[in-house]
BABA-997283 format. One record per residue (C-alpha): residue in three letters; z, x, y. Coordinates in steps of 0.02 Angstrom, whole numbers, padded with zeros to 5 digits, always signed. Example, Ala and Ser with C-alpha at 12.3 -4.5 7.8 and 13.67 -1.06 7.14 Angstrom:
<atoms>
ALA+00390+00615-00225;SER+00357+00684-00053;
</atoms>
This chain:
<atoms>
UNK+00481-00071+00437;UNK+00324-00044+00505;UNK+00158-00153+00449;UNK+00044-00103+00586;UNK-00055+00041+00499;UNK-00195-00004+00370;UNK-00204+00169+00318;UNK-00039+00265+00265;UNK-00131+00413+00186;UNK-00230+00512+00267;UNK-00418+00569+00197;UNK-00422+00755+00301;UNK-00562+00662+00397;UNK-00686+00650+00268;UNK-00795+00488+00249;UNK-00760+00392+00077;UNK-00861+00302-00027;UNK-00801+00100-00034;UNK-00729+00079-00196;UNK-00805+00015-00330;UNK-00654-00035-00427;UNK-00570-00104-00596;UNK-00661-00266-00601;UNK-00841-00217-00570;UNK-00830-00066-00696;UNK-00760-00157-00817;UNK-00881-00290-00807;UNK-01015-00134-00849;UNK-00950-00070-00979;UNK-00908-00250-01058;UNK-01114-00302-01045;UNK-01138-00127-01123;UNK-01201-00024-00961;UNK-01199+00160-00993;UNK-01058+00235-00856;UNK-01115+00401-00915;UNK-01250+00434-00765;UNK-01129+00344-00636;UNK-01001+00448-00703;UNK-01091+00602-00664;UNK-01133+00548-00483;UNK-00948+00527-00448;UNK-00909+00672-00523;UNK-01042+00764-00389;UNK-00966+00667-00258;UNK-00797+00709-00312;UNK-00847+00908-00308;UNK-00941+00895-00110;UNK-00791+00779-00073;UNK-00638+00842-00138;UNK-00527+00732-00016;UNK-00632+00568-00060;UNK-00486+00464-00147;UNK-00600+00311-00164;UNK-00707+00430-00274;UNK-00581+00502-00376;UNK-00511+00348-00429;UNK-00648+00276-00495;UNK-00691+00425-00595;UNK-00516+00401-00662;UNK-00561+00228-00705;UNK-00734+00265-00779;UNK-00647+00409-00883;UNK-00522+00288-00973;UNK-00660+00145-01020;UNK-00758+00305-01102;UNK-00572+00331-01198;UNK-00546+00515-01089;UNK-00371+00442-01043;UNK-00277+00624-01041;UNK-00432+00669-00914;UNK-00426+00507-00843;UNK-00226+00511-00779;UNK-00263+00705-00712;UNK-00388+00643-00608;UNK-00291+00473-00548;UNK-00151+00583-00493;UNK-00250+00698-00414;UNK-00324+00544-00296;UNK-00150+00443-00275;UNK-00071+00628-00230;UNK-00208+00629-00087;UNK-00211+00444-00043;UNK-00103+00286-00100;UNK-00174+00152-00024;UNK-00328+00090-00085;UNK-00432-00084-00022;UNK-00552-00214-00099;UNK-00603-00316+00017;UNK-00633-00510+00008;UNK-00807-00555-00059;UNK-00813-00704+00092;UNK-00862-00673+00275;UNK-00696-00745+00299;UNK-00542-00680+00245;UNK-00403-00812+00220;UNK-00259-00705+00159;UNK-00219-00508+00149;UNK-00122-00469-00027;UNK-00036-00305-00048;UNK-00011-00266-00237;UNK+00133-00147-00275;UNK+00069-00024-00422;UNK+00120+00129-00520;UNK+00029+00265-00604;UNK-00047+00240-00778;UNK-00174+00168-00874;UNK-00278+00027-00874;UNK-00108-00070-00957;UNK+00015-00006-00838;UNK-00032-00130-00690;UNK-00064-00314-00667;UNK-00268-00319-00677;UNK-00264-00432-00506;UNK-00446-00411-00452;UNK-00512-00491-00597;UNK-00430-00631-00522;UNK-00492-00627-00345;UNK-00656-00583-00391;UNK-00780-00686-00278;UNK-00650-00743-00185;UNK-00577-00743+00039;UNK-00439-00639-00026;UNK-00415-00455+00014;UNK-00334-00347-00089;UNK-00251-00177-00059;UNK-00192-00081-00195;UNK-00006+00030-00139;UNK+00041+00121-00275;UNK+00195+00191-00267;UNK+00317+00307-00382;UNK+00485+00418-00377;UNK+00375+00544-00321;UNK+00250+00432-00216;UNK+00382+00363-00111;UNK+00328+00210+00008;UNK+00260+00262+00171;UNK+00315+00235+00343;UNK+00171+00125+00380;UNK+00106-00004+00274;UNK-00030-00134+00300;UNK-00026-00287+00386;UNK-00024-00398+00233;UNK+00021-00591+00223;UNK+00112-00598+00045;UNK+00147-00449-00076;UNK+00143-00446-00290;UNK+00219-00315-00385;UNK+00105-00297-00511;UNK+00185-00155-00603;UNK+00202-00176-00795;UNK+00340-00170-00910;UNK+00339-00028-01015;UNK+00478+00108-01068;UNK+00373+00211-00940;UNK+00370+00100-00834;UNK+00565+00049-00829;UNK+00632+00172-00702;UNK+00480+00136-00579;UNK+00514-00029-00584;UNK+00709-00013-00547;UNK+00655+00096-00399;UNK+00536-00046-00347;UNK+00678-00156-00358;UNK+00756-00043-00226;UNK+00587-00034-00106;UNK+00580-00220-00092;UNK+00742-00263-00019;UNK+00736-00360+00115;UNK+00536-00359+00124;UNK+00472-00450+00268;UNK+00346-00532+00168;UNK+00351-00653+00043;UNK+00334-00572-00121;UNK+00274-00622-00316;UNK+00344-00574-00477;UNK+00496-00470-00446;UNK+00530-00325-00536;UNK+00698-00368-00607;UNK+00592-00512-00707;UNK+00460-00422-00758;UNK+00570-00298-00851;UNK+00636-00457-00942;UNK+00457-00457-01047;UNK+00492-00340-01154;UNK+00470-00399-01329;UNK+00653-00403-01375;UNK+00704-00455-01188;UNK+00592-00598-01197;UNK+00645-00654-01374;UNK+00825-00661-01283;UNK+00777-00731-01154;UNK+00677-00869-01250;UNK+00794-00883-01423;UNK+00861-01048-01340;UNK+00702-01118-01250;UNK+00668-01297-01323;UNK+00514-01319-01400;UNK+00479-01134-01421;UNK+00482-01040-01577;UNK+00496-00825-01564;UNK+00556-00737-01712;UNK+00704-00614-01679;UNK+00646-00452-01608;UNK+00732-00293-01636;UNK+00695-00091-01593;UNK+00743+00008-01696;UNK+00738+00198-01723;UNK+00632+00291-01859;UNK+00767+00344-01950;UNK+00835+00170-01951;UNK+00674+00090-02030;UNK+00661+00234-02163;UNK+00815+00176-02224;UNK+00762-00002-02245;UNK+00607+00073-02332;UNK+00713+00161-02448;UNK+00839+00030-02498;UNK+00987+00099-02403;UNK+00979-00020-02282;UNK+00949-00206-02285;UNK+00853-00291-02184;UNK+00968-00441-02136;UNK+01089-00289-02083;UNK+00971-00262-01928;UNK+00874-00406-01910;UNK+00969-00590-01904;UNK+00828-00688-01957;UNK+00725-00550-02046;UNK+00668-00549-02221;UNK+00483-00486-02278;UNK+00359-00481-02247;UNK+00394-00422-02067;UNK+00267-00367-01918;UNK+00310-00200-01866;UNK+00221-00091-01703;UNK+00259+00051-01605;UNK+00350+00015-01428;UNK+00240+00015-01289;UNK+00087-00016-01421;UNK-00044-00136-01358;UNK-00213-00223-01431;UNK-00126-00213-01592;UNK-00129-00027-01596;UNK-00008+00035-01743;UNK+00036-00159-01787;UNK+00067-00201-01960;UNK+00121-00329-02092;UNK+00223-00253-02220;UNK+00259-00359-02358;UNK+00404-00248-02451;UNK+00529-00093-02416;UNK+00412-00001-02504;UNK+00270-00022-02396;UNK+00357+00065-02246;UNK+00340+00244-02293;UNK+00138+00212-02301;UNK+00148+00148-02138;UNK+00275+00289-02060;UNK+00154+00409-02127;UNK+00012+00354-02012;UNK+00124+00330-01865;UNK+00190+00481-01767;UNK+00285+00364-01638;UNK+00489+00364-01653;UNK+00530+00202-01599;UNK+00467+00039-01647;UNK+00486-00186-01639;UNK+00533-00286-01796;UNK+00501-00452-01800;UNK+00482-00592-01969;UNK+00316-00630-01991;UNK+00276-00809-01953;UNK+00126-00884-02071;UNK+00038-00965-01928;UNK-00111-01007-02007;UNK-00176-01199-02010;UNK-00242-01344-02133;UNK-00416-01248-02130;UNK-00313-01094-02182;UNK-00352-01005-01998;UNK-00273-00924-01894;UNK-00296-00972-01678;UNK-00214-00879-01552;UNK-00225-00928-01375;UNK-00189-00850-01212;UNK-00107-00957-01073;UNK-00063-00918-00922;UNK+00090-00997-00834;UNK+00065-00991-00631;UNK+00200-01062-00539;UNK+00230-01147-00711;UNK+00097-01230-00731;UNK-00005-01187-00894;UNK-00201-01135-00891;UNK-00297-01086-01040;UNK-00386-00928-01049;UNK-00459-00915-01210;UNK-00421-00952-01406;UNK-00501-00857-01550;UNK-00502-00901-01705;UNK-00512-00782-01868;UNK-00487-00754-02034;UNK-00345-00648-02006;UNK-00204-00652-01945;UNK-00199-00518-01839;UNK-00307-00588-01683;UNK-00384-00483-01551;UNK-00522-00594-01440;UNK-00642-00460-01475;UNK-00612-00442-01657;UNK-00612-00636-01701;UNK-00795-00655-01715;UNK-00817-00778-01569;UNK-00984-00717-01512;UNK-01049-00721-01724;UNK-00992-00910-01739;UNK-01054-01069-01643;UNK-00933-01159-01735;UNK-00787-01068-01660;UNK-00867-01076-01485;UNK-00866-01252-01519;UNK-00686-01254-01561;UNK-00639-01153-01405;UNK-00720-01249-01286;UNK-00667-01427-01369;UNK-00487-01349-01339;UNK-00517-01317-01166;UNK-00580-01459-01122;UNK-00439-01564-01193;UNK-00315-01428-01135;UNK-00226-01524-01002;UNK-00203-01685-01090;UNK-00172-01613-01253;UNK-00093-01429-01290;UNK-00008-01426-01132;UNK+00062-01593-01126;UNK+00115-01572-01322;UNK+00199-01410-01254;UNK+00265-01480-01089;UNK+00430-01445-01117;UNK+00403-01275-01199;UNK+00309-01199-01068;UNK+00440-01285-00927;UNK+00570-01192-01035;UNK+00474-01029-01021;UNK+00451-01034-00826;UNK+00611-01056-00804;UNK+00693-00923-00930;UNK+00562-00792-00878;UNK+00573-00833-00687;UNK+00406-00753-00649;UNK+00282-00838-00515;UNK+00134-00747-00651;UNK+00143-00745-00832;UNK+00040-00726-00988;UNK+00068-00794-01131;UNK-00023-00765-01315;UNK+00052-00898-01423;UNK-00015-01008-01580;UNK+00072-01164-01669;UNK+00180-01167-01808;UNK+00141-01276-01972;UNK+00270-01411-01896;UNK+00187-01400-01718;UNK+00302-01295-01611;UNK+00254-01157-01494;UNK+00227-00975-01572;UNK+00256-00850-01457;UNK+00192-00682-01484;UNK+00200-00612-01312;UNK+00246-00633-01145;UNK+00190-00498-01015;UNK+00149-00503-00840;UNK-00002-00390-00839;UNK-00112-00472-00982;UNK-00298-00462-00944;UNK-00365-00606-00876;UNK-00581-00630-00841;UNK-00739-00717-00842;UNK-00844-00560-00918;UNK-00900-00657-01065;UNK-01078-00705-01070;UNK-01126-00868-00989;UNK-01280-00890-01110;UNK-01137-00891-01249;UNK-00989-00927-01152;UNK-01052-01052-01047;UNK-00889-01160-01045;UNK-00774-01031-01005;UNK-00850-01006-00807;UNK-00775-01164-00762;UNK-00611-01141-00839;UNK-00581-00966-00775;UNK-00625-01011-00606;UNK-00467-01150-00633;UNK-00373-01007-00645;UNK-00431-00895-00507;UNK-00407-01043-00395;UNK-00232-01075-00452;UNK-00186-00905-00413;UNK-00276-00913-00235;UNK-00178-01081-00235;UNK-00017-01003-00253;UNK-00038-00865-00137;UNK-00095-00958-00008;UNK+00060-01061-00033;UNK+00171-00904-00028;UNK+00105-00834+00107;UNK+00152-00987+00216;UNK+00333-00977+00153;UNK+00467-00920+00266;
</atoms>
């Protein structure tokens, strides 16, 4: 395996614009900037410089951020056919190490969004896209450590198997191996963590549409497919994210109406755990395990059981933000300390160097796991005037991620 060439794909002798990148473009969208003019400029650039893969990849990202997924993936495919390797230089003059991310084609949820973790750092990032139709180039860029960024999904499962074959005898230290990433599926994580001390993770089963219909018609008992199952249940389509298609069904009769609104054929089903606190509010935290140590990224507080940070009303409530600030300040000595056994067990059972956890607490104080994943978004994009406490905390996360990379790069 040759590690000397930084450019495994030709650009037909054409100069390329520097890659803007996901982090910058998403920050623009997050802050309310109109991406339309930039998208128009990139489109014109792509027309006059059709072999500028950086422009095409940035254009694909803008299309995704504007909700045009089909066009975005078509443009991305065009970019990857002409170039598999994309470079984001270190933000500082001196580069500490070079990180190679092994990535796959797909939407914004398909890979670990490493760019956010490396913003402003002295780590140079090369992103290498591979797939069965995009084989590993003969020449790879020099790098100090590699990271498998391909996320778990039904679509990516064959890709993870393909990457597992590619990385055999990899010449540099490698983080987040694909066999372990495959274990973070909702039913897979449930099986791996079922016996983990201090952890509550409801049994999750994957069932087809016909089976769910049978439960709804009373032809099949829920207990026959879900060992701890009883209504209410949580149902979601396989590979859905951000609450899309997620619902709580209180009785078998609700299944029919649910399926009428969902065209998918495969679903995850688990029992609902009422995790509201004594004040009647629900709290969900995003924790990142870096080499097994937990770091908090946010805590959302809501009157509704289905919490996402953007729908929890955190920007509208100074009281909620004050509670989140206290939670972050006391996290190491309070939440992380109380659940140290659980976090240690999660790290041991999942076996990933970098892992995201969405979790809450049961009324009896146990760690309630909603999801574990290797490609959760972790960022410092929240406005500083409303969330002044987040920047120091997120830089703690970013520093820990950098330290993990530096440590890994020194390993034989």
